[in-house]
N, C-alpha and C positions, 0 to 999 in steps of 0.2 A: 611280451606282456599282453597280447591281444588273445596269445591261448591260453594263457594262465585266466584271463579275464572271464573267455568262453569257457573254461573248466571249473571255476568260481560258479559260474551261472549255473551251468548243470547241476554241480551238487545244491543248491540252491534248490532248483526244481525240483532235486529229490529229496531234502533233507523238512523244509516247509510244511511240504503236506502229511509227512509223518507227524513231525513236532505240533502241528496244528491237530491230528486226530488224539494223536497221544493225549493233549489239551484239554479236548471233549472229552475223553473218557474219564480222566479224571475229576472235570467239574461236573460230569454226568453222574459221576459214583459218590463225588462229594454232596451233591444236592439231595441223596437220599440215603439213606440208614447204611453205614458199615456192613455189618452182617445181622441179620434178624433173630432177634432174642428165637425164634423158633423153628430158625434153619440153620444154628449153629450146631457143629458134631461134637458135642463132650468126648475125652477120651479118657478124662478121670474122675473122681467121685467128687475132687475137690471143683473140677469145671462144672460138673452137675448140679453141684450145688451155688455157683455162682451164676447158673440160670437162674435156680427158681426163684435168687433172692433178688433178681433184675427183673422177674417176669412182668411185666405192665409198663416198666421205666422205659422213659425215651430213648430212643435209639442215637448215639454217637456218631456223627457223618465223617466223612475219610478227612478234612479238615480239622476236626476236634482233636484236640491233644488227649480227650477224658475217653480214651478208647477203650476201657480198661478199668476194673475196679480197684482202687488207690488205697493201699493198705503199708503203713512206714512200720516197717520191723524193729521193734523193741531192741532187737539184739544186734542191728545192726550201728558200729558205732560211729562211722564218717556220716554224717546226714547227706542225703541226696545234693547234689549242686541244681546246676542251671537248666538239666536236662528235663523235658518237661514229664518224660514218662518213665523215669529211673524206678520210682516207687510204685510201678504197676505190676502187680505179683500175677495175676489172671487177668486175661485178655478174654472177650467173649467170642471174638472172631479168630483165636491164635488156631484152633485146632482145626477149624472148616479150614484155614490156609492150607497147614499142615497134610491135610487129607488128600485137597487137590494137589498139592506138591509132589507129595508120594505118592498119587496115584497115576490120574488121567497124564499131569504132564511127566511126570517120570517115563511113564510108561511111552506114551507118545513118542517123546524127544529118543528113548534108545529103540524103538522101533525105525525111525525116521532114518538113524545114525546108522543101525546097522543095513538097513534097504539099499543106503544109498554106496557101504561098503560092498555087498554084494553084487548092485550093479554096474559097481568098477571093476568088481573081478571078471563079472561076464563080459564085460565090453573088452577087457587085456585079452581074455582067453580067445572070443571067437571072432574081434576083430584085428589085435593086435595095436604095437606102435607104430607112431608116423616117424619113419627113418625116410633120408634123402635119398632117391633114384640114383645118384651117381657117387661115386668114390670120392674120400676126402682129400683135399688138395696138400692138407699139410701147412698149409696159411691160413695163419687165426686170424681173426678179426676184433678187435677190443667192442665188448657189446656194454660191459656195467663199468663203471669207474669203481676205486676202493670206495667210498664215500655209499655208493649205493650198495654194494655188498653188503657193509659193516649194518646200515639200517635194515636192511632184509632179514639178516642172520640175526640180530639183535629183536625185533618182532617177530621173528620165528620165534625163537627161547623163547622168547617171556608167553608167546601163547601156547607153545606148547607146556610149559609151566601149567598156563592157566587153564589147560584142557585134561590134562590129567589129574591134577588137582581138585578143579571141578567137578569130574566124573565121580574122583572119591568122594567129596562131599554128598554128590546127589542118589550115588549108588551104590558107596561104600557099607553100608548097614544092614543092606542086602546079599552084594557081591563076595565083600571080604570078613566082614565079623565073623562070619558062620566056623571059618576056615581058619583066623588069625585068634581068634579069642579076645574080650573085654580090652585085657591088657594092652595087647600088641596093638589092636585097633586105635584104640584112644589116642599115643600116641601120634599112629599116622592121620587122624584125621585134625587132630592137634596141630601136628607140622602143615599140614594138605591148608588148613585154613591160613593160617601165617603166610604161607608163601604166595597162595592165592590173593591174599589181601597187599600183601608187597606188589607182587609181581602187575597187579592192576591197573594200577594206576602210570607206572612205568609202560605198560601197553599203551595206555591214554598216548601217553607222550611218545612212543616211537610210532603210533600210528599217524599222529599227527605229522611229526616229521617223515613219515611214508609216505603222505598224502602231498606235502611239499615239494620232498622229492622226488615224485614221479607224475602229478599232475599236469605236466605242459606235455606229456608224450600222450596223455590219455584223453585230448579232444577226440570230436568221435568227427571222421572221417566218410565221405561217399562210399568209398571201396571196401569201407567195415560191413555194408550190408550185403555186398559178394561174399564176405568169407562167412556172416550168417547163413546165409541161403545155402551153402553148401559146407557149413559147419567144420570149416577151414578144411575141410576135405582127410579128416579125423576116419571118415570111415571107407569113404570112397579113393583114400589115397592120393588124389591126384591134386597137383601142385595149386595152390591160392593164393595169390598174391596178399601181400599184407606189410603194414610199413612197422615202424623200430617194435610197437606193441600192435597184436592182432584185436580183434574185435572181443576174442574170447577173454583176453587180458583184459580190457576195458570195460568189459561187463563187473569180471571181477574186481579190479579196483572200485568201479561205481557204487555198486552193490553190496560188495563185501567189507572191502576195506572202509569205503566213505558212509554207505547210509549203515548197516550193522556197526558199525567202527563207532556212529555218534548214540544208537538206539545199546549198547555194549555198555558204551563208555559213560553214559549219563546215568543208566539203571544202577552200573558198580558203582561209581561214587556216590549214588544216593545210598546203595547199601553199605558201602565202606564207611563214610563219613556223614551218621544220620546225626550225630552232633559235632559239632565243630569249634567249639567256643560258643559266642553267641550267634553264630551262623546256623547251626541246625535249629537252635529254637525259634529263632527270626523266620525261619522256613518254614517250621510247622512241621516237619517231618515225624507223622505220627506212624501207627504201626501199622495203619492201613495204608496208608500212602507206600510204607516199605514191602509190606506182602504184593502189592501190584507190580511193583516195582520190580521182587523178584520173580514174577509171573512171566513178564516182559522180558526179563535178563533170561531165563531159562531157555523161552521159546528162541532169544534171539540167537544166546550162545549155540543153541541145537545145530540152529541153520550155518553158525556161522563154520561149525565142526567140520560137520556135512559138506561145506563148497570146499572148506581146505583139504580134506580127504581128496577131490575132484581136484586142488590144483596141487596138492602132493603129488598125485599120480602124472600128472602132464608134463611135471617139472622134474620125474626121474624117468623112471620105464616107460612112461607112455609117451616121451618124446625125448631120446637119446639124443644126450649133448646137452639137453637145456640145464640138468646138474651143474655139468662142468662151465655152467657159462655161469652161473650165480657163484660157484666155488671160487675160478679164478679169476672170469672176468673175460674170457676171450671163447669165441663158436671158431669153429672150423668155417671156409667158403664158403664151401658147399653146404654145407647146414645153412648158413647166413640167406643162401641165392634160394635153398626149399623153401624155410618158412620165413624168411621178412621179405621175401626179393625187393619191395621198394624200398626198404631203408635200405637192402644192399645197394641196390641202382641209386640211390641218393648218394653213398658212401663213393660209389666208384665214378659219379660227377662231380663230385669235391676234392678226386683225387684224393681219398686217403686211402695212403697203399695198405696192403695186408705184409703182415709179419711173421719171420718163421718162428716161433713158441722159443722161449729161454728153455735151454734145458733141466732146469730145475721145476720147471712146471708140467706134469703128467697133459699127455695128449687124450 
């Protein structure tokens, strides 16, 4: 219970400043106009006409439901329901959002993720993987339970679906449409959009379960500072003591799983459920707010994907034996002594005996 309390307090220290900052941003933007008329970026003749018609009119704020020109289409048989902006045909800030999203946000995200992949490739080429200095003993130690592995792989599968579909949604028109053609790409985009919308809420649930499952092992300890100073011996290949979870894994847990998980989860749910019965209308989720949530979602998702690149590298070819641990639940005694010696010694103190692996489980 003490560890859980300390972990939750650490999460609160990370999450509260972020939520406070996001709230200040929303309040600041709400106090001003959404998109000034003379700074909007028109894309079509209809939008140019809209800007001319609205010239000199008061600007709607972020919290205003009147974030566009309302026009009820007489050919729309079923009248709009309680959605506050269902009858908005054109919005003066719509193409400003589209221009920023498909321009600076897309370019910066792509360059950042590619740069991380290149850095990982260079690290693997010139530094190499982290291997034990002694041969394996053949005696296996249980590292992850069936539940821990199940929730990890459920989260991983959901994340891969979200990552791939998100990249298609973000870059598909530039990268896929030219060689797929409009007919094929339209179906790829539609399927990607539905998979993204379904996997998103599931990923939020899996993230919460992951947090509750591993939080007690991710409390920061004094010996974690030594691991940080020596970068876990990844460059020098020296032995650095670590507990059940090393300092790098703890940083991944608190920054990616917890902090970015909150940001991506909140912004994603805003975009996924802008109107949920009367809840959406009561929350006043206008298009300006959803556009701001989209900016946050893109930035956080790009950071998360880049971090996952590093996590996947260290969990596979970067640390031989790590993938086997998460796949089958066991590690060799030598591996445990090399990468998590404090945890290994704790098991020895509790007289937890290694076991010979079952013949059905590959080593």
